[in-house]
N, C-alpha and C positions, 0 to 999 in steps of 0.2 A: 515438464516446465510449465509454470503457471502463466496464464494470460491475465493480466491485471486490467480491470475496468474501473474508470472513475464514473460514479453515478451521483448525480445531483438530485437532492430531495428538497422539494418546496413545500413549506408548511408555515402555520402561524405559530411563532414562539412567544411565549409570555415574557415580557421584560420585567425588570425589577420593580418598576413603577406600576405594574399591573396592566399595562397596555400591550395588546398582542401586536407583533410586528411580523410581516411576511419575510421569511429568510429562505435562501437557497443554498443548502449546505452540501459540500462534496464529501463523499465516502469512497473508499477503495475496496474492491473485493476481486477475488479471482473466479473466473467462470470460463466455459468453453465458447459460449456464444452471447450475443447481445441480449437475446431473449432470456437466457438463463441468468445473466447478470441482473436484468430488470426484476425477474422473479425472486432472485435471492436477496436483493436489497429491500424489497418489500417485506420479505420474511424476516430479515434481520432487524429492520427499523420499527416494524409494528409494535413490539413491546415497549419501545422508548418514547413514542410520539402519541399524544392523545389528540383525538380529532382527526380531521382529514389531512391527507398529504398526497402529493403526487411526485412521480419520478420525472424531472424536467429534462434530464439529459443522460446519456450513457455513451461513453467513448472509451476506446482502447488507449492504454498508455504504453510508453516505451520502457517501463520499469522492468529490469531484468532480475532483481533480487530485492529482498527486504531483510534488514537486520532489526529484529525486534528486541526490546528491552523492557524489563519489568518496571523500572522506575522512570522511564521517559514519558513525558506528557504531550509532546509535539512530534511532528513528523518533518524530517529534512530530506531534501532531494540532493543527493550527491552525484555530480557528473564526474565520472572517472574516465581517464584516457589510458587505454592499455597500449603499451609499446612492444611491438614484436619486430623481428628482423626477417626479411625475405632472403633466404639463403641463396636463391638463384641470382637475384639482382644485387644483393648486398645492401639493400636500402632499408631504412627504418619505416615501419608501417604503424600507423596509429589508428585505433578504433575506440569510439566513445560508447559508454554504457551509463544507464541511470540506475542508481541504487537508492532505495528509501531507507532511512535510518531513524528509528524512534529514539529521541533524546530529549534533554532538558534545554540545551542551548547549542549554539554552533560549535563551540569548543568540545562539548560533550559528544556531538554528532561526529566530529572528526575523530575523536578518540575511539568511539564505538565502531566507526567505519574501519579504522586501522586495525582494531582488534578482530573484527570480522574477516579481514583480509589476511590475517596471519596464516602462514603456510602456503600462500599462493606463490606459485613459481613465476607468474608473469610480472613484468615490470609495469608499474602504473603511476599515474600522476593524478592528483585531485585537481580538476579544473574549476569547480565551483561547488559551494554548499549554499542552499537557500531553504528557508522555512516554507512549508506548504500550508495551504488553508484546510487540509484534510482533517475531518473531525474524528474518524476512526477507520480502521482497516479490518476487514473480515476475510481471513484466509479460509480456504475450503476445508470442510470437515465432513467426513462420510458418516453421517448420523445413522444411516440405514444399516450399516454393518457393525455398529457397536453392539457388543454382546448384551443380551437381555437375560433376565432370570429364566424366561421360557426357553430360550435357545440353549442355555447351559444344561437344563434338565434333560434335553433330548439326546 
């Protein structure tokens, strides 16, 4: 299970009128520790930002899953409530989770969320959907174990 960290990166962004403006943009990535999250965000962001930048914040999120989409350009946080029944007491039990969905708008996010939940045996209710300020999401990829030509020849 991935542990998702929100990292804020502070840098000077060039505006359309040519004037630089200090911005503090949030990014999401999965890592095992705060230290790894900071290291990975620096590695991921360096090719895209010219000049100096700093990681201004790193915090854990409560995101349990992410539904990616090839054509979505924004990220929406879906708060979903799962409904289960306690057989011993006969009472209904509710638990909430947060799922990030990449989509174009709120309606598209709801459709992609429902599509991602197909086949789920649990009953659920969508409590809320809200657009996030996230600029990008960097899932973990194990670059060290990717096969290279040298490894293939051995």
